C-alpha positions as CSV (number, residue, x, y, z in Angstrom):
1,M,-6.8,34.4,37.8
2,P,-5.4,37.3,35.8
3,D,-6.9,40.8,36.3
4,L,-9.5,41.9,33.9
5,P,-8.3,44.7,31.5
6,N,-9.4,48.3,31.9
7,F,-12.6,48.8,29.9
8,S,-12.8,52.6,30.8
9,R,-13.6,54.8,27.9
10,D,-10.5,56.7,28.8
11,P,-7.8,55.5,26.2
12,S,-5.0,56.6,28.4
13,P,-2.8,53.7,29.5
14,T,-2.6,55.2,32.9
15,A,-6.4,55.1,33.5
16,P,-7.0,53.8,37.0
17,R,-8.4,50.3,37.8
18,G,-11.1,49.9,40.2
19,G,-14.8,49.2,40.8
20,R,-15.8,52.6,39.4
21,D,-14.9,51.3,35.8
22,V,-18.0,50.7,33.6
23,I,-17.8,47.6,31.6
24,P,-20.3,46.7,28.9
25,V,-21.8,43.2,29.2
26,G,-20.6,42.2,25.6
27,E,-17.0,43.2,26.3
28,L,-17.1,41.5,29.7
29,N,-18.3,38.2,28.1
30,H,-15.8,38.6,25.4
31,T,-13.0,39.0,27.8
32,I,-14.1,36.0,29.9
33,A,-14.3,33.9,26.8
34,R,-10.7,34.7,25.9
35,L,-9.5,34.1,29.4
36,L,-11.2,30.7,29.4
37,E,-9.7,29.6,26.1
38,R,-6.2,30.8,27.2
39,S,-6.6,29.2,30.7
40,F,-7.9,25.8,29.7
41,P,-5.9,24.0,26.9
42,L,-7.4,21.6,24.6
43,A,-8.3,18.4,26.7
44,W,-10.3,15.2,26.7
45,V,-13.6,15.3,28.7
46,R,-15.7,12.3,29.6
47,G,-19.5,12.2,30.2
48,E,-22.9,11.1,29.0
49,I,-24.7,12.8,26.1
50,S,-27.9,14.6,27.1
51,N,-30.3,16.9,25.2
52,F,-28.7,16.1,21.9
53,T,-29.9,18.2,19.1
54,R,-28.9,18.4,15.5
55,A,-29.5,21.9,14.0
56,A,-30.6,22.6,10.4
57,S,-27.2,24.0,9.8
58,G,-25.6,20.6,10.6
59,H,-24.0,21.7,14.0
60,W,-24.6,19.6,17.1
61,Y,-25.8,20.8,20.4
62,F,-25.8,18.6,23.5
63,S,-24.8,18.4,27.2
64,L,-22.2,16.3,28.8
65,K,-23.0,15.1,32.2
66,D,-22.0,12.8,35.0
67,A,-23.2,12.2,38.6
68,R,-22.0,15.6,39.8
69,A,-22.6,18.2,37.0
70,Q,-23.2,18.9,33.5
71,I,-21.9,21.4,30.8
72,R,-23.3,22.6,27.5
73,C,-21.4,21.5,24.4
74,V,-21.3,22.5,20.7
75,M,-19.8,20.6,17.8
76,F,-19.8,22.4,14.4
77,R,-20.5,20.7,11.1
78,G,-16.9,21.0,10.0
79,R,-15.9,18.8,13.0
80,N,-18.8,16.4,13.4
81,Q,-18.6,15.0,9.9
82,H,-15.4,13.1,10.9
83,V,-17.2,11.3,13.7
84,D,-17.6,7.7,12.7
85,F,-20.7,6.9,14.8
86,Q,-24.1,8.5,15.6
87,P,-24.3,9.9,19.1
88,R,-27.3,8.8,21.2
89,E,-28.9,10.0,24.4
90,G,-27.3,8.5,27.4
91,E,-24.3,7.2,25.5
92,A,-20.9,7.7,27.2
93,V,-18.4,9.5,25.1
94,E,-15.1,11.4,25.3
95,V,-14.7,14.7,23.5
96,R,-11.6,16.7,22.8
97,A,-12.7,20.2,23.5
98,V,-11.7,23.8,24.5
99,V,-13.6,25.6,27.3
100,T,-15.1,28.8,25.9
101,M,-18.2,31.0,26.4
102,Y,-21.3,31.6,24.2
103,E,-21.0,35.4,24.6
104,A,-24.6,36.1,23.5
105,R,-26.0,34.3,26.5
106,G,-23.1,34.3,28.8
107,E,-23.0,30.5,29.0
108,V,-19.8,28.6,29.5
109,Q,-19.6,25.7,27.1
110,L,-17.2,23.2,25.4
111,G,-16.2,23.7,21.8
112,V,-15.8,20.2,20.7
113,E,-13.1,19.3,18.2
114,A,-13.4,15.4,18.1
115,M,-15.5,12.8,19.7
116,R,-15.1,9.0,20.4
117,R,-16.9,6.5,22.4
118,A,-15.9,6.2,26.0
119,G,-13.0,3.7,26.6
120,L,-11.6,4.1,23.2
121,G,-8.6,6.1,24.7
122,N,-7.7,3.1,26.8
123,L,-8.2,0.7,24.0
124,Y,-6.0,2.9,21.7
125,E,-3.3,3.0,24.3
126,A,-3.4,-0.7,24.6
127,F,-3.2,-0.9,20.8
128,L,-0.2,1.3,20.6
129,R,1.6,-0.6,23.4
130,L,1.0,-4.0,21.7
131,K,2.1,-2.5,18.3
132,E,5.4,-1.3,19.8
133,K,5.9,-4.7,21.5
134,L,5.4,-6.6,18.4
135,A,7.4,-4.3,16.3
136,Q,10.4,-4.8,18.6
137,A,9.9,-8.5,18.3
138,G,10.2,-8.2,14.5
139,L,6.7,-9.4,13.6
140,F,6.3,-6.3,11.3
141,A,9.7,-6.7,9.6
142,P,9.4,-6.5,5.7
143,E,11.9,-9.2,5.3
144,R,9.5,-11.8,6.9
145,K,6.7,-10.9,4.6
146,R,5.8,-13.7,2.0
147,P,4.7,-13.0,-1.5
148,V,1.1,-13.8,-2.4
149,P,1.0,-16.5,-5.1
150,A,-0.1,-15.0,-8.5
151,H,-2.2,-18.0,-9.5
152,P,-3.4,-19.9,-6.3
153,R,-4.9,-23.4,-6.7
154,T,-7.0,-23.0,-3.6
155,I,-8.0,-20.0,-1.5
156,G,-8.9,-20.1,2.2
157,V,-11.1,-17.6,4.0
158,V,-11.1,-17.2,7.8
159,T,-14.2,-15.4,8.9
160,S,-17.7,-15.8,10.2
161,L,-20.4,-17.5,8.2
162,Q,-22.8,-14.8,9.0
163,A,-20.4,-11.9,8.1
164,A,-21.4,-9.8,5.2
165,A,-17.6,-9.7,4.4
166,L,-17.8,-13.4,3.5
167,R,-20.5,-12.7,0.9
168,D,-18.4,-9.9,-0.6
169,V,-15.4,-12.1,-0.7
170,L,-17.2,-15.0,-2.3
171,T,-18.9,-12.8,-4.9
172,T,-15.6,-11.1,-5.8
173,L,-13.9,-14.5,-6.2
174,R,-16.8,-16.0,-8.2
175,R,-16.7,-13.0,-10.5
176,R,-12.9,-12.9,-10.9
177,A,-11.8,-16.5,-10.6
178,P,-14.6,-18.9,-10.8
179,H,-12.1,-21.8,-11.5
180,V,-10.4,-21.4,-8.1
181,P,-11.9,-23.5,-5.3
182,V,-12.6,-21.6,-2.0
183,L,-12.4,-23.1,1.5
184,V,-14.2,-21.3,4.4
185,Y,-12.9,-21.7,7.9
186,P,-15.7,-20.4,10.1
187,V,-14.9,-18.6,13.3
188,P,-16.5,-15.8,15.4
189,V,-15.0,-12.4,14.6
190,Q,-16.0,-10.6,17.7
191,G,-17.1,-11.2,21.3
192,A,-15.6,-13.0,24.2
193,G,-13.0,-15.7,23.1
194,A,-13.1,-14.8,19.5
195,A,-9.4,-13.9,19.4
196,Q,-8.3,-17.4,20.6
197,K,-10.8,-19.1,18.2
198,I,-9.3,-17.1,15.3
199,A,-5.8,-18.1,16.3
200,D,-6.7,-21.7,16.6
201,M,-8.4,-21.7,13.2
202,L,-5.3,-20.0,11.6
203,D,-3.1,-22.8,13.2
204,A,-5.5,-25.5,11.9
205,A,-5.5,-24.1,8.4
206,S,-1.7,-23.9,8.5
207,A,-1.3,-27.4,9.6
208,R,-3.8,-28.8,7.0
209,R,-2.1,-27.1,4.0
210,E,-5.3,-27.4,2.0
211,C,-4.9,-24.0,0.3
212,D,-2.2,-21.8,-1.0
213,V,-3.2,-18.5,0.6
214,L,-5.4,-17.3,3.5
215,I,-7.7,-14.3,3.6
216,L,-8.5,-13.2,7.2
217,C,-11.4,-10.7,7.0
218,R,-14.5,-9.2,8.6
219,G,-16.6,-6.1,7.9
220,G,-16.2,-2.6,9.4
221,G,-17.1,-1.5,12.9
222,S,-16.0,0.2,15.9
223,I,-12.7,-0.4,17.6
224,E,-14.4,-2.7,20.2
225,D,-15.9,-4.7,17.3
226,L,-12.5,-5.1,15.7
227,W,-10.6,-5.7,18.9
228,S,-10.3,-9.4,18.4
229,F,-7.8,-8.6,15.6
230,N,-5.8,-6.5,17.9
231,E,-5.1,-9.4,20.3
232,E,-1.6,-10.6,20.6
233,V,-2.6,-14.3,20.2
234,V,-4.0,-13.5,16.7
235,A,-0.8,-11.7,15.8
236,Q,1.4,-14.6,16.9
237,A,-0.8,-17.1,15.0
238,I,-0.5,-15.0,11.8
239,A,3.3,-14.7,12.4
240,R,3.7,-18.6,12.7
241,C,1.2,-19.4,9.9
242,A,3.0,-21.4,7.1
243,L,0.7,-19.9,4.4
244,P,0.6,-16.3,3.2
245,V,-2.1,-14.3,5.0
246,I,-4.0,-11.4,3.6
247,S,-5.7,-9.2,6.2
248,G,-8.9,-7.6,5.0
249,V,-10.3,-6.2,8.4
250,G,-12.8,-3.3,8.5
251,H,-12.8,-0.3,6.1
252,E,-10.0,1.4,4.4
253,T,-9.4,3.8,7.3
254,D,-9.4,1.0,10.0
255,F,-6.0,-0.5,11.0
256,T,-5.5,-3.4,13.3
257,I,-2.5,-5.4,14.6
258,A,-3.5,-8.2,12.3
259,D,-2.9,-5.7,9.3
260,F,0.7,-5.1,10.4
261,V,1.6,-8.7,11.0
262,A,-0.1,-10.1,7.9
263,D,1.9,-10.5,4.8
264,V,-0.4,-8.2,2.8
265,R,-2.9,-5.7,4.1
266,A,-6.0,-5.1,2.0
267,P,-8.2,-2.0,2.5
268,T,-11.5,-4.1,2.6
269,P,-12.4,-7.7,2.4
270,T,-13.4,-7.1,-1.2
271,G,-9.9,-5.8,-1.8
272,A,-8.4,-8.8,-0.2
273,A,-10.3,-11.1,-2.6
274,E,-9.2,-8.9,-5.6
275,L,-5.6,-9.1,-4.4
276,V,-5.5,-12.9,-4.1
277,S,-7.5,-13.8,-7.2
278,P,-6.3,-13.5,-10.8
279,D,-8.8,-11.7,-12.9
280,R,-10.5,-14.2,-15.3
281,A,-11.0,-11.6,-17.9
282,H,-7.4,-10.5,-17.7
283,L,-6.2,-14.2,-17.8
284,L,-8.4,-14.9,-20.9
285,A,-7.0,-11.7,-22.6
286,Q,-3.5,-12.8,-21.7
287,A,-4.1,-16.3,-23.1
288,M,-5.5,-14.9,-26.3
289,R,-2.4,-12.6,-26.7
290,A,-0.1,-15.6,-26.0
291,R,-2.0,-17.7,-28.5
292,D,-1.7,-15.1,-31.2
293,A,2.0,-14.6,-30.4
294,L,2.6,-18.5,-30.5
295,T,0.7,-18.7,-33.8
296,Q,2.8,-16.0,-35.4
297,C,6.0,-17.5,-34.0
298,M,5.0,-21.0,-35.4
299,R,4.2,-19.4,-38.8
300,R,7.6,-17.7,-38.9
301,G,9.3,-20.8,-38.0
302,L,7.4,-22.9,-40.6
303,D,8.1,-20.3,-43.2
304,L,11.8,-20.2,-42.4
305,R,12.0,-24.0,-42.4
306,A,10.2,-24.2,-45.8
307,Q,12.6,-21.7,-47.2
308,H,15.5,-23.7,-45.8
309,L,13.9,-26.9,-47.2
310,D,13.7,-25.3,-50.6
311,W,17.4,-24.3,-50.4
312,L,18.3,-27.8,-49.5
313,A,16.2,-29.3,-52.3
314,R,18.0,-27.2,-54.7
315,R,21.3,-28.6,-53.5
316,V,20.2,-32.2,-53.3
317,R,20.0,-34.2,-56.7
318,S,19.0,-37.6,-57.5
319,P,21.5,-40.4,-57.8
320,Q,20.8,-40.9,-61.5
321,A,21.7,-37.3,-62.3
322,Q,24.7,-37.6,-60.1
323,L,25.8,-40.7,-62.0
324,Q,25.1,-39.0,-65.3
325,E,27.2,-36.1,-64.2
326,R,30.0,-38.3,-62.9
327,R,29.8,-40.4,-66.3
328,A,30.0,-37.1,-68.4
329,R,32.9,-36.1,-66.3
330,V,34.7,-39.4,-66.8
331,D,34.1,-39.2,-70.5
332,N,35.4,-35.7,-70.6
333,L,38.4,-36.7,-68.7
334,A,39.0,-39.7,-71.1
335,R,38.7,-37.3,-74.1
336,H,41.2,-35.0,-72.4
337,L,43.5,-38.0,-71.8
338,R,43.3,-39.4,-75.3
339,S,43.8,-35.9,-76.8
340,A,46.6,-35.4,-74.5
341,L,48.2,-38.7,-75.6
342,R,47.6,-38.0,-79.3
343,D,49.1,-34.6,-78.9
344,T,52.1,-36.0,-77.2
345,V,52.8,-38.7,-79.9
346,V,52.3,-36.3,-82.6
347,S,54.6,-33.8,-81.0
348,Q,57.3,-36.6,-80.4
349,R,57.0,-37.8,-84.0
350,H,57.5,-34.3,-85.3
351,R,60.4,-33.9,-83.1
352,Q,61.9,-37.1,-84.2
353,Q,61.4,-36.1,-87.9
354,L,63.0,-32.9,-87.1
355,L,66.0,-34.6,-85.4
356,A,66.2,-37.1,-88.3
357,M,66.3,-34.2,-90.7
358,R,69.0,-32.5,-88.7
359,W,70.9,-35.8,-88.4
360,S,70.6,-36.3,-92.1
361,A,71.8,-32.8,-92.8
362,C,74.8,-33.3,-90.5
363,R,75.7,-36.9,-91.8
364,P,78.8,-36.8,-93.9
365,D,78.7,-38.0,-97.6
366,A,80.6,-41.3,-97.8
367,S,80.0,-41.9,-101.5
368,A,83.0,-39.7,-102.7
369,A,85.2,-41.4,-100.1
370,H,84.1,-44.8,-101.4
371,A,84.9,-43.7,-105.0
372,D,88.3,-42.6,-103.9
373,V,88.9,-45.9,-102.0
374,A,87.8,-47.8,-105.2
375,R,90.1,-45.9,-107.4
376,L,93.0,-46.2,-105.0
377,W,92.3,-50.0,-104.7
378,Q,92.4,-50.2,-108.5
379,R,95.6,-48.4,-108.7
380,L,97.0,-50.6,-105.9
């Protein structure tokens, strides 16, 4: 144990130490308290609660005892509000505390930082060991997680018939998706043999294939109450289940091995029901929007086709109109042909007349020659 500091009123650093120094009680207790806090690190202490008192300020005062001794404890309001259970007289607990002294009375006490029920430390260690083992085996791997169907045809619920979680799940499913059938697979969710029964029921549901997704759920509780969902047999059953499994065990702050192995972890049973069920109001709104979009699309399509039909109608004419047009065209061609023939004949005739006139102009006058021949003949 380290030496007590010099409490002499002499401020000199060379003041002698010894029994003649006068130490005030307050300074002595203060020094002892500091020595205790430095000498004893933060540690877990186990014992039974005795003389539990809740002060008006919210602080807790009690004693921890066992068969050999007891010690006073204090847990201030800022710390005890994080304890998830109500301590009772005679209850075995484990506290994480620092050894200190209440200087006003000179009493050694424990300043409690955290509290849990006795045995939770061993359970938590077992939880961590199993978690590491299953993680190494690949049961927590993201690639083996299966997606939850967006629109399941049937939903299965694995839980106790007496559980409040079942009522919450059924109420949520009835509100969100009253059209989806629900199958309940009853099992005990705590107690001896509950883990094996849960695993057997998961195997049975997987083999029957009566639903599209399974909800494994129960309400909140202590770690002992939830321990059935921390058993390896349940984890292996979830891993080999052929159906997607949603884990909704305990409250939002509770984590179990089943949460890590399941395909989806929900914070509560109600949250699991919300994850697996399509919202009826949302689906109806989607259907209305789809109907409106389809109606508009059909109207646009009909308008476009009507416009195209009008365009085709303008192009398509009756056979009588086509015959009249063809007849008019033939008559027109005949007129053109007759006109062309007449023009050709007239032109050729004019040309012939012109040639005749030219030929006549070029033809020699034989009358004078005939007269000469006649005279010559007379003379001859």
